[in-house]
Each structure stands twice: as structure tokens, then as C-alpha cells.
mmCIF file of the N, C-alpha and C atoms, coordinates in Angstrom:
data_MODEL
# 
_entry.id   MODEL 
# 
loop_
_atom_site.group_PDB 
_atom_site.id 
_atom_site.type_symbol 
_atom_site.label_atom_id 
_atom_site.label_alt_id 
_atom_site.label_comp_id 
_atom_site.label_asym_id 
_atom_site.label_entity_id 
_atom_site.label_seq_id 
_atom_site.pdbx_PDB_ins_code 
_atom_site.Cartn_x 
_atom_site.Cartn_y 
_atom_site.Cartn_z 
_atom_site.occupancy 
_atom_site.B_iso_or_equiv 
_atom_site.pdbx_formal_charge 
_atom_site.auth_seq_id 
_atom_site.auth_comp_id 
_atom_site.auth_asym_id 
_atom_site.auth_atom_id 
_atom_site.pdbx_PDB_model_num 
ATOM 1   N N  . MET A 1 1  ? 20.319 -2.052  14.996 1.00 0.00 ? 1  MET A N  1 
ATOM 2   C CA . MET A 1 1  ? 19.434 -2.582  14.265 1.00 0.00 ? 1  MET A CA 1 
ATOM 3   C C  . MET A 1 1  ? 19.507 -3.196  13.267 1.00 0.00 ? 1  MET A C  1 
ATOM 4   N N  . ASP A 1 2  ? 19.432 -4.623  12.642 1.00 0.00 ? 2  ASP A N  1 
ATOM 5   C CA . ASP A 1 2  ? 19.753 -4.987  11.366 1.00 0.00 ? 2  ASP A CA 1 
ATOM 6   C C  . ASP A 1 2  ? 18.274 -4.834  10.602 1.00 0.00 ? 2  ASP A C  1 
ATOM 7   N N  . THR A 1 3  ? 18.596 -4.077  9.319  1.00 0.00 ? 3  THR A N  1 
ATOM 8   C CA . THR A 1 3  ? 17.641 -3.537  8.445  1.00 0.00 ? 3  THR A CA 1 
ATOM 9   C C  . THR A 1 3  ? 16.765 -4.558  8.123  1.00 0.00 ? 3  THR A C  1 
ATOM 10  N N  . LYS A 1 4  ? 17.605 -6.198  8.057  1.00 0.00 ? 4  LYS A N  1 
ATOM 11  C CA . LYS A 1 4  ? 16.811 -7.256  7.538  1.00 0.00 ? 4  LYS A CA 1 
ATOM 12  C C  . LYS A 1 4  ? 15.538 -7.315  8.317  1.00 0.00 ? 4  LYS A C  1 
ATOM 13  N N  . ILE A 1 5  ? 16.380 -7.452  9.734  1.00 0.00 ? 5  ILE A N  1 
ATOM 14  C CA . ILE A 1 5  ? 15.062 -8.346  10.778 1.00 0.00 ? 5  ILE A CA 1 
ATOM 15  C C  . ILE A 1 5  ? 14.110 -7.251  10.502 1.00 0.00 ? 5  ILE A C  1 
ATOM 16  N N  . ILE A 1 6  ? 14.387 -6.068  10.780 1.00 0.00 ? 6  ILE A N  1 
ATOM 17  C CA . ILE A 1 6  ? 13.161 -4.918  10.514 1.00 0.00 ? 6  ILE A CA 1 
ATOM 18  C C  . ILE A 1 6  ? 11.808 -5.207  9.585  1.00 0.00 ? 6  ILE A C  1 
ATOM 19  N N  . GLY A 1 7  ? 12.592 -5.349  7.950  1.00 0.00 ? 7  GLY A N  1 
ATOM 20  C CA . GLY A 1 7  ? 11.706 -5.622  7.191  1.00 0.00 ? 7  GLY A CA 1 
ATOM 21  C C  . GLY A 1 7  ? 10.927 -7.303  7.271  1.00 0.00 ? 7  GLY A C  1 
ATOM 22  N N  . LYS A 1 8  ? 11.753 -8.332  7.831  1.00 0.00 ? 8  LYS A N  1 
ATOM 23  C CA . LYS A 1 8  ? 11.462 -9.315  7.946  1.00 0.00 ? 8  LYS A CA 1 
ATOM 24  C C  . LYS A 1 8  ? 9.797  -9.577  8.852  1.00 0.00 ? 8  LYS A C  1 
ATOM 25  N N  . VAL A 1 9  ? 10.466 -8.789  9.913  1.00 0.00 ? 9  VAL A N  1 
ATOM 26  C CA . VAL A 1 9  ? 8.916  -8.907  11.077 1.00 0.00 ? 9  VAL A CA 1 
ATOM 27  C C  . VAL A 1 9  ? 7.988  -8.166  10.403 1.00 0.00 ? 9  VAL A C  1 
ATOM 28  N N  . ILE A 1 10 ? 8.113  -6.617  9.680  1.00 0.00 ? 10 ILE A N  1 
ATOM 29  C CA . ILE A 1 10 ? 7.015  -6.198  8.995  1.00 0.00 ? 10 ILE A CA 1 
ATOM 30  C C  . ILE A 1 10 ? 5.903  -7.379  8.301  1.00 0.00 ? 10 ILE A C  1 
ATOM 31  N N  . ARG A 1 11 ? 7.380  -7.786  7.535  1.00 0.00 ? 11 ARG A N  1 
ATOM 32  C CA . ARG A 1 11 ? 6.473  -8.755  6.215  1.00 0.00 ? 11 ARG A CA 1 
ATOM 33  C C  . ARG A 1 11 ? 5.944  -9.841  6.972  1.00 0.00 ? 11 ARG A C  1 
ATOM 34  N N  . SER A 1 12 ? 6.465  -10.452 7.663  1.00 0.00 ? 12 SER A N  1 
ATOM 35  C CA . SER A 1 12 ? 6.052  -11.929 8.462  1.00 0.00 ? 12 SER A CA 1 
ATOM 36  C C  . SER A 1 12 ? 4.211  -11.284 9.385  1.00 0.00 ? 12 SER A C  1 
ATOM 37  N N  . TYR A 1 13 ? 4.371  -10.326 9.678  1.00 0.00 ? 13 TYR A N  1 
ATOM 38  C CA . TYR A 1 13 ? 3.013  -9.520  10.587 1.00 0.00 ? 13 TYR A CA 1 
ATOM 39  C C  . TYR A 1 13 ? 2.130  -9.139  9.676  1.00 0.00 ? 13 TYR A C  1 
ATOM 40  N N  . ARG A 1 14 ? 2.966  -8.587  8.653  1.00 0.00 ? 14 ARG A N  1 
ATOM 41  C CA . ARG A 1 14 ? 1.698  -8.332  7.348  1.00 0.00 ? 14 ARG A CA 1 
ATOM 42  C C  . ARG A 1 14 ? 0.921  -9.440  6.882  1.00 0.00 ? 14 ARG A C  1 
ATOM 43  N N  . LYS A 1 15 ? 1.709  -10.821 6.776  1.00 0.00 ? 15 LYS A N  1 
ATOM 44  C CA . LYS A 1 15 ? 1.247  -11.644 5.960  1.00 0.00 ? 15 LYS A CA 1 
ATOM 45  C C  . LYS A 1 15 ? 0.429  -12.514 7.198  1.00 0.00 ? 15 LYS A C  1 
ATOM 46  N N  . SER A 1 16 ? 0.606  -12.399 8.400  1.00 0.00 ? 16 SER A N  1 
ATOM 47  C CA . SER A 1 16 ? -0.045 -13.183 9.182  1.00 0.00 ? 16 SER A CA 1 
ATOM 48  C C  . SER A 1 16 ? -1.378 -12.645 9.477  1.00 0.00 ? 16 SER A C  1 
ATOM 49  N N  . LYS A 1 17 ? -1.541 -11.773 9.499  1.00 0.00 ? 17 LYS A N  1 
ATOM 50  C CA . LYS A 1 17 ? -2.911 -10.799 9.398  1.00 0.00 ? 17 LYS A CA 1 
ATOM 51  C C  . LYS A 1 17 ? -3.790 -10.779 8.147  1.00 0.00 ? 17 LYS A C  1 
ATOM 52  N N  . GLY A 1 18 ? -2.911 -11.560 7.195  1.00 0.00 ? 18 GLY A N  1 
ATOM 53  C CA . GLY A 1 18 ? -3.807 -11.677 5.950  1.00 0.00 ? 18 GLY A CA 1 
ATOM 54  C C  . GLY A 1 18 ? -4.026 -10.552 5.182  1.00 0.00 ? 18 GLY A C  1 
ATOM 55  N N  . LEU A 1 19 ? -3.035 -9.529  5.001  1.00 0.00 ? 19 LEU A N  1 
ATOM 56  C CA . LEU A 1 19 ? -2.915 -8.420  4.564  1.00 0.00 ? 19 LEU A CA 1 
ATOM 57  C C  . LEU A 1 19 ? -1.845 -7.880  3.097  1.00 0.00 ? 19 LEU A C  1 
ATOM 58  N N  . THR A 1 20 ? -2.260 -7.586  2.490  1.00 0.00 ? 20 THR A N  1 
ATOM 59  C CA . THR A 1 20 ? -1.555 -7.451  1.019  1.00 0.00 ? 20 THR A CA 1 
ATOM 60  C C  . THR A 1 20 ? -0.674 -6.053  1.712  1.00 0.00 ? 20 THR A C  1 
ATOM 61  N N  . LEU A 1 21 ? 0.614  -6.117  0.714  1.00 0.00 ? 21 LEU A N  1 
ATOM 62  C CA . LEU A 1 21 ? 1.390  -4.801  0.515  1.00 0.00 ? 21 LEU A CA 1 
ATOM 63  C C  . LEU A 1 21 ? 0.597  -3.610  0.326  1.00 0.00 ? 21 LEU A C  1 
ATOM 64  N N  . GLU A 1 22 ? -0.208 -3.965  -0.647 1.00 0.00 ? 22 GLU A N  1 
ATOM 65  C CA . GLU A 1 22 ? -1.077 -2.566  -1.371 1.00 0.00 ? 22 GLU A CA 1 
ATOM 66  C C  . GLU A 1 22 ? -1.490 -1.859  -0.187 1.00 0.00 ? 22 GLU A C  1 
ATOM 67  N N  . VAL A 1 23 ? -2.667 -3.070  0.482  1.00 0.00 ? 23 VAL A N  1 
ATOM 68  C CA . VAL A 1 23 ? -3.540 -2.694  1.827  1.00 0.00 ? 23 VAL A CA 1 
ATOM 69  C C  . VAL A 1 23 ? -2.745 -2.046  2.692  1.00 0.00 ? 23 VAL A C  1 
ATOM 70  N N  . VAL A 1 24 ? -1.457 -2.576  3.401  1.00 0.00 ? 24 VAL A N  1 
ATOM 71  C CA . VAL A 1 24 ? -0.736 -1.868  4.378  1.00 0.00 ? 24 VAL A CA 1 
ATOM 72  C C  . VAL A 1 24 ? -0.314 -0.748  3.836  1.00 0.00 ? 24 VAL A C  1 
ATOM 73  N N  . SER A 1 25 ? 0.140  -0.513  2.640  1.00 0.00 ? 25 SER A N  1 
ATOM 74  C CA . SER A 1 25 ? 1.008  0.795   2.030  1.00 0.00 ? 25 SER A CA 1 
ATOM 75  C C  . SER A 1 25 ? -0.342 1.861   2.194  1.00 0.00 ? 25 SER A C  1 
ATOM 76  N N  . GLY A 1 26 ? -1.629 1.359   1.546  1.00 0.00 ? 26 GLY A N  1 
ATOM 77  C CA . GLY A 1 26 ? -2.314 2.543   1.753  1.00 0.00 ? 26 GLY A CA 1 
ATOM 78  C C  . GLY A 1 26 ? -3.116 2.913   2.893  1.00 0.00 ? 26 GLY A C  1 
ATOM 79  N N  . LEU A 1 27 ? -3.280 1.884   3.892  1.00 0.00 ? 27 LEU A N  1 
ATOM 80  C CA . LEU A 1 27 ? -3.924 2.277   5.342  1.00 0.00 ? 27 LEU A CA 1 
ATOM 81  C C  . LEU A 1 27 ? -2.590 3.263   6.202  1.00 0.00 ? 27 LEU A C  1 
ATOM 82  N N  . ALA A 1 28 ? -1.029 3.441   5.198  1.00 0.00 ? 28 ALA A N  1 
ATOM 83  C CA . ALA A 1 28 ? -0.173 3.702   6.166  1.00 0.00 ? 28 ALA A CA 1 
ATOM 84  C C  . ALA A 1 28 ? 0.271  4.881   5.132  1.00 0.00 ? 28 ALA A C  1 
ATOM 85  N N  . ASP A 1 29 ? -0.192 5.066   4.220  1.00 0.00 ? 29 ASP A N  1 
ATOM 86  C CA . ASP A 1 29 ? -0.258 6.369   3.357  1.00 0.00 ? 29 ASP A CA 1 
ATOM 87  C C  . ASP A 1 29 ? 1.510  6.404   2.498  1.00 0.00 ? 29 ASP A C  1 
ATOM 88  N N  . LEU A 1 30 ? 1.860  5.273   2.262  1.00 0.00 ? 30 LEU A N  1 
ATOM 89  C CA . LEU A 1 30 ? 3.185  5.122   1.632  1.00 0.00 ? 30 LEU A CA 1 
ATOM 90  C C  . LEU A 1 30 ? 3.357  4.286   0.284  1.00 0.00 ? 30 LEU A C  1 
ATOM 91  N N  . ASP A 1 31 ? 4.030  4.829   -0.572 1.00 0.00 ? 31 ASP A N  1 
ATOM 92  C CA . ASP A 1 31 ? 3.991  4.060   -1.768 1.00 0.00 ? 31 ASP A CA 1 
ATOM 93  C C  . ASP A 1 31 ? 4.753  2.635   -1.529 1.00 0.00 ? 31 ASP A C  1 
ATOM 94  N N  . SER A 1 32 ? 3.691  1.871   -2.177 1.00 0.00 ? 32 SER A N  1 
ATOM 95  C CA . SER A 1 32 ? 3.906  0.544   -2.128 1.00 0.00 ? 32 SER A CA 1 
ATOM 96  C C  . SER A 1 32 ? 5.134  0.128   -2.541 1.00 0.00 ? 32 SER A C  1 
ATOM 97  N N  . ALA A 1 33 ? 5.852  0.375   -3.321 1.00 0.00 ? 33 ALA A N  1 
ATOM 98  C CA . ALA A 1 33 ? 7.142  0.202   -3.236 1.00 0.00 ? 33 ALA A CA 1 
ATOM 99  C C  . ALA A 1 33 ? 8.392  0.649   -2.522 1.00 0.00 ? 33 ALA A C  1 
ATOM 100 N N  . HIS A 1 34 ? 7.893  1.755   -1.758 1.00 0.00 ? 34 HIS A N  1 
ATOM 101 C CA . HIS A 1 34 ? 8.528  2.271   -0.312 1.00 0.00 ? 34 HIS A CA 1 
ATOM 102 C C  . HIS A 1 34 ? 8.684  1.030   0.409  1.00 0.00 ? 34 HIS A C  1 
ATOM 103 N N  . LEU A 1 35 ? 7.210  0.674   0.646  1.00 0.00 ? 35 LEU A N  1 
ATOM 104 C CA . LEU A 1 35 ? 6.991  -0.236  2.012  1.00 0.00 ? 35 LEU A CA 1 
ATOM 105 C C  . LEU A 1 35 ? 7.736  -1.641  1.523  1.00 0.00 ? 35 LEU A C  1 
ATOM 106 N N  . ALA A 1 36 ? 7.653  -2.233  0.268  1.00 0.00 ? 36 ALA A N  1 
ATOM 107 C CA . ALA A 1 36 ? 8.371  -3.431  -0.190 1.00 0.00 ? 36 ALA A CA 1 
ATOM 108 C C  . ALA A 1 36 ? 9.547  -3.341  -0.106 1.00 0.00 ? 36 ALA A C  1 
ATOM 109 N N  . ARG A 1 37 ? 10.641 -2.265  -0.346 1.00 0.00 ? 37 ARG A N  1 
ATOM 110 C CA . ARG A 1 37 ? 11.761 -1.754  0.153  1.00 0.00 ? 37 ARG A CA 1 
ATOM 111 C C  . ARG A 1 37 ? 12.130 -1.906  1.450  1.00 0.00 ? 37 ARG A C  1 
ATOM 112 N N  . ILE A 1 38 ? 11.359 -1.414  2.269  1.00 0.00 ? 38 ILE A N  1 
ATOM 113 C CA . ILE A 1 38 ? 12.062 -1.726  3.759  1.00 0.00 ? 38 ILE A CA 1 
ATOM 114 C C  . ILE A 1 38 ? 11.706 -2.774  4.114  1.00 0.00 ? 38 ILE A C  1 
ATOM 115 N N  . GLU A 1 39 ? 10.699 -3.583  3.278  1.00 0.00 ? 39 GLU A N  1 
ATOM 116 C CA . GLU A 1 39 ? 10.139 -5.390  4.134  1.00 0.00 ? 39 GLU A CA 1 
ATOM 117 C C  . GLU A 1 39 ? 11.460 -5.700  3.262  1.00 0.00 ? 39 GLU A C  1 
ATOM 118 N N  . LEU A 1 40 ? 12.150 -5.717  2.551  1.00 0.00 ? 40 LEU A N  1 
ATOM 119 C CA . LEU A 1 40 ? 13.113 -6.429  1.966  1.00 0.00 ? 40 LEU A CA 1 
ATOM 120 C C  . LEU A 1 40 ? 14.548 -5.744  2.769  1.00 0.00 ? 40 LEU A C  1 
ATOM 121 N N  . GLY A 1 41 ? 14.400 -5.210  3.294  1.00 0.00 ? 41 GLY A N  1 
ATOM 122 C CA . GLY A 1 41 ? 15.288 -4.592  4.393  1.00 0.00 ? 41 GLY A CA 1 
ATOM 123 C C  . GLY A 1 41 ? 16.718 -3.632  3.509  1.00 0.00 ? 41 GLY A C  1 
ATOM 124 N N  . GLU A 1 42 ? 15.788 -3.028  2.448  1.00 0.00 ? 42 GLU A N  1 
ATOM 125 C CA . GLU A 1 42 ? 17.090 -2.031  1.748  1.00 0.00 ? 42 GLU A CA 1 
ATOM 126 C C  . GLU A 1 42 ? 16.804 -0.292  2.367  1.00 0.00 ? 42 GLU A C  1 
ATOM 127 N N  . TYR A 1 43 ? 15.887 -0.223  2.671  1.00 0.00 ? 43 TYR A N  1 
ATOM 128 C CA . TYR A 1 43 ? 15.574 0.855   3.950  1.00 0.00 ? 43 TYR A CA 1 
ATOM 129 C C  . TYR A 1 43 ? 15.136 0.565   5.220  1.00 0.00 ? 43 TYR A C  1 
ATOM 130 N N  . VAL A 1 44 ? 15.493 2.067   5.774  1.00 0.00 ? 44 VAL A N  1 
ATOM 131 C CA . VAL A 1 44 ? 15.675 1.734   7.365  1.00 0.00 ? 44 VAL A CA 1 
ATOM 132 C C  . VAL A 1 44 ? 14.315 2.720   7.154  1.00 0.00 ? 44 VAL A C  1 
ATOM 133 N N  . PRO A 1 45 ? 13.140 2.432   7.892  1.00 0.00 ? 45 PRO A N  1 
ATOM 134 C CA . PRO A 1 45 ? 11.886 3.505   8.027  1.00 0.00 ? 45 PRO A CA 1 
ATOM 135 C C  . PRO A 1 45 ? 12.109 4.521   8.964  1.00 0.00 ? 45 PRO A C  1 
ATOM 136 N N  . ASN A 1 46 ? 11.932 5.941   8.611  1.00 0.00 ? 46 ASN A N  1 
ATOM 137 C CA . ASN A 1 46 ? 12.384 6.925   9.795  1.00 0.00 ? 46 ASN A CA 1 
ATOM 138 C C  . ASN A 1 46 ? 11.407 6.872   10.914 1.00 0.00 ? 46 ASN A C  1 
ATOM 139 N N  . ILE A 1 47 ? 11.280 7.120   11.788 1.00 0.00 ? 47 ILE A N  1 
ATOM 140 C CA . ILE A 1 47 ? 9.905  6.965   12.940 1.00 0.00 ? 47 ILE A CA 1 
ATOM 141 C C  . ILE A 1 47 ? 8.678  7.380   12.452 1.00 0.00 ? 47 ILE A C  1 
ATOM 142 N N  . SER A 1 48 ? 8.403  8.243   11.535 1.00 0.00 ? 48 SER A N  1 
ATOM 143 C CA . SER A 1 48 ? 6.990  8.798   11.675 1.00 0.00 ? 48 SER A CA 1 
ATOM 144 C C  . SER A 1 48 ? 6.498  7.648   10.201 1.00 0.00 ? 48 SER A C  1 
ATOM 145 N N  . THR A 1 49 ? 7.184  7.353   9.427  1.00 0.00 ? 49 THR A N  1 
ATOM 146 C CA . THR A 1 49 ? 7.087  5.916   8.544  1.00 0.00 ? 49 THR A CA 1 
ATOM 147 C C  . THR A 1 49 ? 6.962  4.682   9.469  1.00 0.00 ? 49 THR A C  1 
ATOM 148 N N  . PHE A 1 50 ? 7.582  4.580   10.491 1.00 0.00 ? 50 PHE A N  1 
ATOM 149 C CA . PHE A 1 50 ? 7.356  3.590   11.674 1.00 0.00 ? 50 PHE A CA 1 
ATOM 150 C C  . PHE A 1 50 ? 6.630  3.658   12.116 1.00 0.00 ? 50 PHE A C  1 
ATOM 151 N N  . ILE A 1 51 ? 6.047  4.748   12.735 1.00 0.00 ? 51 ILE A N  1 
ATOM 152 C CA . ILE A 1 51 ? 4.532  4.814   13.437 1.00 0.00 ? 51 ILE A CA 1 
ATOM 153 C C  . ILE A 1 51 ? 3.418  4.403   12.307 1.00 0.00 ? 51 ILE A C  1 
ATOM 154 N N  . LYS A 1 52 ? 3.489  5.189   11.334 1.00 0.00 ? 52 LYS A N  1 
ATOM 155 C CA . LYS A 1 52 ? 2.272  4.624   10.186 1.00 0.00 ? 52 LYS A CA 1 
ATOM 156 C C  . LYS A 1 52 ? 2.255  3.425   9.768  1.00 0.00 ? 52 LYS A C  1 
ATOM 157 N N  . ILE A 1 53 ? 3.194  2.876   9.723  1.00 0.00 ? 53 ILE A N  1 
ATOM 158 C CA . ILE A 1 53 ? 3.322  0.883   9.400  1.00 0.00 ? 53 ILE A CA 1 
ATOM 159 C C  . ILE A 1 53 ? 2.807  0.410   10.560 1.00 0.00 ? 53 ILE A C  1 
ATOM 160 N N  . ALA A 1 54 ? 3.138  0.868   11.610 1.00 0.00 ? 54 ALA A N  1 
ATOM 161 C CA . ALA A 1 54 ? 2.675  0.172   12.745 1.00 0.00 ? 54 ALA A CA 1 
ATOM 162 C C  . ALA A 1 54 ? 1.422  0.201   12.998 1.00 0.00 ? 54 ALA A C  1 
ATOM 163 N N  . LYS A 1 55 ? 0.443  1.878   12.843 1.00 0.00 ? 55 LYS A N  1 
ATOM 164 C CA . LYS A 1 55 ? -0.345 1.983   12.927 1.00 0.00 ? 55 LYS A CA 1 
ATOM 165 C C  . LYS A 1 55 ? -1.368 1.071   12.021 1.00 0.00 ? 55 LYS A C  1 
ATOM 166 N N  . ALA A 1 56 ? -0.472 0.907   10.324 1.00 0.00 ? 56 ALA A N  1 
ATOM 167 C CA . ALA A 1 56 ? -1.976 0.203   9.358  1.00 0.00 ? 56 ALA A CA 1 
ATOM 168 C C  . ALA A 1 56 ? -1.967 -1.256  10.160 1.00 0.00 ? 56 ALA A C  1 
ATOM 169 N N  . LEU A 1 57 ? -0.583 -1.785  10.413 1.00 0.00 ? 57 LEU A N  1 
ATOM 170 C CA . LEU A 1 57 ? -1.009 -3.172  11.174 1.00 0.00 ? 57 LEU A CA 1 
ATOM 171 C C  . LEU A 1 57 ? -1.819 -3.441  12.289 1.00 0.00 ? 57 LEU A C  1 
ATOM 172 N N  . GLY A 1 58 ? -2.310 -2.030  12.649 1.00 0.00 ? 58 GLY A N  1 
ATOM 173 C CA . GLY A 1 58 ? -2.959 -2.147  14.228 1.00 0.00 ? 58 GLY A CA 1 
ATOM 174 C C  . GLY A 1 58 ? -2.116 -2.695  15.245 1.00 0.00 ? 58 GLY A C  1 
ATOM 175 N N  . LEU A 1 59 ? -1.002 -2.084  15.141 1.00 0.00 ? 59 LEU A N  1 
ATOM 176 C CA . LEU A 1 59 ? -0.205 -1.924  16.733 1.00 0.00 ? 59 LEU A CA 1 
ATOM 177 C C  . LEU A 1 59 ? -0.035 -0.741  16.871 1.00 0.00 ? 59 LEU A C  1 
ATOM 178 N N  . LYS A 1 60 ? 0.715  -0.592  18.080 1.00 0.00 ? 60 LYS A N  1 
ATOM 179 C CA . LYS A 1 60 ? 1.782  0.503   18.705 1.00 0.00 ? 60 LYS A CA 1 
ATOM 180 C C  . LYS A 1 60 ? 2.911  0.328   18.266 1.00 0.00 ? 60 LYS A C  1 
ATOM 181 N N  . ALA A 1 61 ? 3.691  1.507   18.002 1.00 0.00 ? 61 ALA A N  1 
ATOM 182 C CA . ALA A 1 61 ? 4.813  1.525   17.540 1.00 0.00 ? 61 ALA A CA 1 
ATOM 183 C C  . ALA A 1 61 ? 5.680  0.513   18.202 1.00 0.00 ? 61 ALA A C  1 
ATOM 184 N N  . SER A 1 62 ? 5.423  0.808   19.917 1.00 0.00 ? 62 SER A N  1 
ATOM 185 C CA . SER A 1 62 ? 6.274  -0.130  20.884 1.00 0.00 ? 62 SER A CA 1 
ATOM 186 C C  . SER A 1 62 ? 6.038  -1.221  20.518 1.00 0.00 ? 62 SER A C  1 
ATOM 187 N N  . GLU A 1 63 ? 4.939  -1.944  20.228 1.00 0.00 ? 63 GLU A N  1 
ATOM 188 C CA . GLU A 1 63 ? 4.624  -3.022  20.036 1.00 0.00 ? 63 GLU A CA 1 
ATOM 189 C C  . GLU A 1 63 ? 5.400  -3.706  18.976 1.00 0.00 ? 63 GLU A C  1 
ATOM 190 N N  . LEU A 1 64 ? 5.618  -3.028  18.026 1.00 0.00 ? 64 LEU A N  1 
ATOM 191 C CA . LEU A 1 64 ? 6.013  -3.417  16.537 1.00 0.00 ? 64 LEU A CA 1 
ATOM 192 C C  . LEU A 1 64 ? 7.548  -3.714  17.048 1.00 0.00 ? 64 LEU A C  1 
ATOM 193 N N  . MET A 1 65 ? 8.126  -2.682  17.717 1.00 0.00 ? 65 MET A N  1 
ATOM 194 C CA . MET A 1 65 ? 9.294  -2.357  17.943 1.00 0.00 ? 65 MET A CA 1 
ATOM 195 C C  . MET A 1 65 ? 9.847  -3.665  19.033 1.00 0.00 ? 65 MET A C  1 
ATOM 196 N N  . ALA A 1 66 ? 9.311  -4.299  19.975 1.00 0.00 ? 66 ALA A N  1 
ATOM 197 C CA . ALA A 1 66 ? 8.954  -5.128  20.570 1.00 0.00 ? 66 ALA A CA 1 
ATOM 198 C C  . ALA A 1 66 ? 9.675  -6.309  20.095 1.00 0.00 ? 66 ALA A C  1 
ATOM 199 N N  . MET A 1 67 ? 8.514  -6.284  18.882 1.00 0.00 ? 67 MET A N  1 
ATOM 200 C CA . MET A 1 67 ? 8.677  -7.624  18.118 1.00 0.00 ? 67 MET A CA 1 
ATOM 201 C C  . MET A 1 67 ? 9.925  -7.895  17.384 1.00 0.00 ? 67 MET A C  1 
ATOM 202 N N  . ILE A 1 68 ? 10.242 -6.554  17.017 1.00 0.00 ? 68 ILE A N  1 
ATOM 203 C CA . ILE A 1 68 ? 11.648 -6.322  16.027 1.00 0.00 ? 68 ILE A CA 1 
ATOM 204 C C  . ILE A 1 68 ? 12.658 -6.850  17.164 1.00 0.00 ? 68 ILE A C  1 
ATOM 205 N N  . GLU A 1 69 ? 12.659 -6.649  18.238 1.00 0.00 ? 69 GLU A N  1 
ATOM 206 C CA . GLU A 1 69 ? 13.723 -6.521  19.313 1.00 0.00 ? 69 GLU A CA 1 
ATOM 207 C C  . GLU A 1 69 ? 13.991 -8.242  19.736 1.00 0.00 ? 69 GLU A C  1 
ATOM 208 N N  . ALA A 1 70 ? 12.371 -9.135  19.975 1.00 0.00 ? 70 ALA A N  1 
ATOM 209 C CA . ALA A 1 70 ? 12.560 -10.372 20.206 1.00 0.00 ? 70 ALA A CA 1 
ATOM 210 C C  . ALA A 1 70 ? 12.917 -11.276 19.178 1.00 0.00 ? 70 ALA A C  1 
ATOM 211 N N  . SER A 1 71 ? 12.905 -10.887 17.761 1.00 0.00 ? 71 SER A N  1 
ATOM 212 C CA . SER A 1 71 ? 13.455 -11.379 16.685 1.00 0.00 ? 71 SER A CA 1 
ATOM 213 C C  . SER A 1 71 ? 14.909 -11.377 16.664 1.00 0.00 ? 71 SER A C  1 
ATOM 214 N N  . GLU A 1 72 ? 15.500 -10.079 16.985 1.00 0.00 ? 72 GLU A N  1 
ATOM 215 C CA . GLU A 1 72 ? 16.981 -9.914  16.799 1.00 0.00 ? 72 GLU A CA 1 
ATOM 216 C C  . GLU A 1 72 ? 17.816 -10.628 18.181 1.00 0.00 ? 72 GLU A C  1 
ATOM 217 N N  . ILE A 1 73 ? 17.111 -11.105 19.119 1.00 0.00 ? 73 ILE A N  1 
ATOM 218 C CA . ILE A 1 73 ? 17.565 -11.594 20.061 1.00 0.00 ? 73 ILE A CA 1 
ATOM 219 C C  . ILE A 1 73 ? 17.654 -12.757 19.729 1.00 0.00 ? 73 ILE A C  1 
ATOM 220 N N  . GLN A 1 74 ? 16.401 -13.785 19.386 1.00 0.00 ? 74 GLN A N  1 
ATOM 221 C CA . GLN A 1 74 ? 16.388 -14.996 18.595 1.00 0.00 ? 74 GLN A CA 1 
ATOM 222 C C  . GLN A 1 74 ? 17.939 -15.192 17.659 1.00 0.00 ? 74 GLN A C  1 
ATOM 223 N N  . GLN A 1 75 ? 18.133 -14.383 16.757 1.00 0.00 ? 75 GLN A N  1 
ATOM 224 C CA . GLN A 1 75 ? 19.274 -14.406 15.768 1.00 0.00 ? 75 GLN A CA 1 
ATOM 225 C C  . GLN A 1 75 ? 20.470 -15.018 16.485 1.00 0.00 ? 75 GLN A C  1 
# 
């Protein structure tokens, strides 16, 4: 999986819900700088971090993964 696409999908969905980086990182119990690096594609989240981010966005991890996979197909 392309780390840039993972980050792009997370950022796009977060923004579509009108959520700030600080709100999502707080809900996910992550440092906002760490989430920012994930969104920039600099880091790949481990599975527990991925699940936390999905929950903070109001999604199941499988739903977020499906969005990422669909975005990769479109590339």
C-alpha cells in the first residue's frame, strides 16, 4: 500500500467531516504531530493506531481500509 494514499484518504475523510487534526488526534489518543505525519504519508500507522484513527473518524477499520483500497484502484 502506498503511504501517501493512506494519508490522503485519512486527511480527506477527516476534512469532509469538518474535523480538525487536533480533534481527531485527541479522540484517537495520538500526538497531533504523529497524525500529521501519517496524513503526509511519512509514516504507516500500525494496526492499533489505524484502528484508533478509524474509530476517531467514526468508521470501522474495515471501512477505512475499503476507502484506501478504492482510492488505490483509482490511481
